[in-house]
C-alpha positions as CSV (number, residue, x, y, z in Angstrom):
1,P,10.7,28.5,9.5
2,K,9.6,30.5,12.6
3,D,6.0,30.1,11.6
4,P,5.0,26.5,10.9
5,R,2.5,27.7,8.2
6,D,5.6,28.7,6.1
7,V,6.9,25.2,5.9
8,S,5.4,24.8,2.4
9,K,7.8,27.4,1.2
10,I,10.8,25.1,1.8
11,E,11.8,23.5,-1.4
12,S,12.0,19.7,-1.4
13,K,15.7,19.7,-2.4
14,Y,16.5,21.1,1.1
15,I,14.4,18.6,3.1
16,T,17.1,15.9,3.0
17,K,19.8,18.3,4.1
18,I,17.7,19.6,7.0
19,L,16.9,16.1,8.2
20,D,20.6,15.0,7.9
21,I,21.7,18.0,10.1
22,A,18.9,17.1,12.6
23,K,19.9,13.4,12.7
24,Q,23.4,14.5,13.9
25,E,21.9,16.3,16.9
26,Y,18.9,14.2,17.9
27,D,18.0,10.6,18.4
28,V,14.4,11.0,17.5
29,I,13.0,13.4,15.0
30,L,9.2,13.9,14.7
31,V,8.1,15.3,11.4
32,D,4.5,16.3,11.0
33,T,3.3,16.6,7.4
34,H,0.0,17.3,5.9
35,H,-1.9,14.3,4.4
36,L,-1.3,15.2,0.7
37,L,1.4,13.1,-0.8
38,D,3.1,15.9,-2.7
39,E,6.8,16.1,-3.6
40,T,7.9,17.6,-0.3
41,T,6.0,15.0,1.8
42,L,7.4,12.1,-0.3
43,V,11.0,13.4,-0.1
44,T,10.5,13.8,3.7
45,L,9.3,10.2,4.0
46,D,12.1,8.9,1.8
47,A,14.7,10.7,4.0
48,C,13.4,9.1,7.2
49,F,15.0,6.0,8.6
50,M,11.8,4.8,10.2
51,S,8.4,6.4,9.7
52,A,4.8,6.0,10.9
53,F,2.5,7.3,8.3
54,I,-1.0,8.2,9.5
55,V,-3.5,9.3,6.9
56,T,-7.1,10.5,6.8
57,N,-9.9,8.9,4.8
58,D,-9.6,11.4,1.9
59,L,-6.4,9.9,0.4
60,I,-7.0,9.4,-3.3
61,D,-3.8,7.8,-4.5
62,L,-0.7,6.0,-3.2
63,K,2.5,6.3,-5.2
64,N,6.3,6.4,-4.6
65,T,6.4,3.7,-2.0
66,K,9.8,2.5,-3.1
67,N,11.3,2.5,0.4
68,L,8.5,0.6,2.1
69,T,9.1,-3.1,2.8
70,S,5.6,-3.8,4.3
71,L,2.2,-2.3,4.5
72,G,1.0,-2.6,8.1
73,V,-2.2,-3.7,9.7
74,S,-5.1,-1.3,8.6
75,A,-2.6,1.0,6.9
76,F,-5.2,2.4,4.5
77,E,-8.3,0.9,5.9
78,G,-11.4,3.0,5.2
79,C,-9.7,5.3,2.7
80,T,-12.9,5.4,0.7
81,K,-11.5,7.7,-2.0
82,L,-8.4,5.7,-2.6
83,A,-8.6,4.8,-6.3
84,T,-5.0,4.3,-7.4
85,V,-2.4,2.2,-5.7
86,T,1.2,1.5,-6.8
87,I,2.8,-0.8,-4.3
88,G,6.6,-0.5,-4.2
89,K,8.8,-3.3,-5.5
90,N,10.4,-3.8,-2.1
91,V,7.2,-4.6,-0.2
92,T,7.3,-8.2,1.1
93,Q,4.0,-8.3,3.0
94,I,0.6,-6.7,3.0
95,G,-0.9,-6.5,6.5
96,D,-4.3,-7.6,7.7
97,K,-7.0,-5.1,6.6
98,A,-4.4,-3.0,4.8
99,F,-6.9,-1.8,2.2
100,K,-10.1,-2.9,3.8
101,G,-13.1,-0.7,2.8
102,C,-11.2,1.2,0.0
103,K,-14.4,1.4,-2.0
104,A,-13.0,3.4,-4.9
105,L,-10.0,1.0,-5.5
106,K,-10.2,-0.4,-9.0
107,S,-7.0,-2.3,-9.5
108,V,-3.9,-3.3,-7.7
109,T,-0.6,-4.9,-8.6
110,I,1.1,-7.1,-6.0
111,P,4.9,-6.8,-6.5
112,A,7.3,-9.7,-7.0
113,K,8.7,-9.8,-3.5
114,V,5.4,-10.2,-1.6
115,S,5.2,-13.5,0.3
116,K,2.1,-12.7,2.5
117,I,-1.2,-11.0,2.0
118,G,-3.0,-10.6,5.4
119,K,-6.5,-11.5,6.3
120,E,-9.2,-9.1,5.0
121,A,-6.4,-7.1,3.2
122,F,-8.8,-6.1,0.4
123,Q,-12.1,-6.9,2.0
124,S,-15.0,-4.6,1.0
125,C,-13.2,-3.1,-2.0
126,G,-16.3,-3.3,-4.1
127,K,-14.9,-1.8,-7.3
128,L,-11.7,-3.8,-7.2
129,A,-11.8,-5.6,-10.6
130,T,-8.2,-6.3,-11.5
131,I,-5.6,-7.8,-9.2
132,T,-2.3,-8.6,-10.8
133,I,0.0,-10.8,-8.7
134,K,3.6,-10.6,-9.8
135,A,4.9,-12.3,-6.6
136,T,6.8,-15.4,-7.3
137,N,7.0,-16.7,-3.7
138,L,3.5,-16.0,-2.3
139,K,3.2,-18.3,0.6
140,S,0.0,-17.2,2.4
141,V,-3.2,-15.3,1.8
142,G,-5.3,-14.6,4.8
143,K,-8.9,-15.4,5.4
144,N,-11.3,-13.2,3.5
145,A,-8.5,-11.3,1.9
146,F,-10.7,-10.7,-1.2
147,K,-14.2,-10.8,0.3
148,G,-16.4,-8.2,-1.2
149,I,-14.3,-7.4,-4.3
150,K,-16.1,-6.9,-7.6
151,S,-18.1,-10.0,-8.4
152,N,-16.5,-10.5,-11.8
153,A,-13.0,-9.5,-10.9
154,K,-9.9,-11.1,-12.5
155,I,-6.9,-12.2,-10.5
156,K,-3.8,-12.6,-12.8
157,V,-1.0,-14.7,-11.6
158,P,2.4,-15.7,-13.0
159,A,2.0,-18.6,-15.5
160,K,4.6,-20.7,-13.7
161,K,2.8,-20.4,-10.4
162,Y,-0.8,-20.8,-11.7
163,A,-1.4,-24.3,-10.2
164,K,0.1,-23.4,-6.8
165,Y,-1.5,-20.0,-6.6
166,K,-4.9,-21.3,-7.6
167,T,-4.7,-23.4,-4.4
168,V,-3.2,-20.5,-2.3
169,L,-6.0,-18.2,-3.4
170,K,-8.9,-20.7,-3.0
171,N,-11.6,-19.7,-0.6
172,K,-10.2,-16.3,0.3
173,G,-13.6,-14.7,0.2
174,Q,-13.9,-13.8,-3.5
175,G,-17.1,-14.7,-5.2
176,K,-17.5,-17.7,-7.5
177,K,-17.5,-15.6,-10.6
178,V,-14.0,-14.2,-9.9
179,K,-11.5,-15.7,-12.4
180,I,-7.9,-16.6,-11.6
181,T,-5.9,-16.4,-14.9
182,K,-2.3,-16.7,-16.1
């Protein structure tokens, strides 16, 4: 539209078509969206070959991350209102400090393909009480990855990986009352 304020009037079904036409003409396309992850913004991000996603601290949920393969360093650090996280099944690593200081975060599921959780990834997530690890090839967990999570949190791991993951998760900052279960 001629007036950028009218962009919200574009239906999400046209976003992919607009970006496909732009890709034929330009090497780099810069798309500036608002911070709300509504349907139009998610369709825009899905249509991008590469994207840098910068958010403000008032993000409250994270969904529809199916095209992401990693969560970068400090990706959501300090998003104090972030309460719900659905990490996409294609994510293979969670970067250092990715969710550090997400004080409202209560639970997270680490998908099957994740092989690395960075240092301080969930540090200072004081309400984080449930961590479900579905990863079957988790090779490393960084220092203090779980420091400052809820004192009686539960970390659930795949039964076949229980012994190995108990070692991998040892001394990653979580308190002594945190239970690792099958």
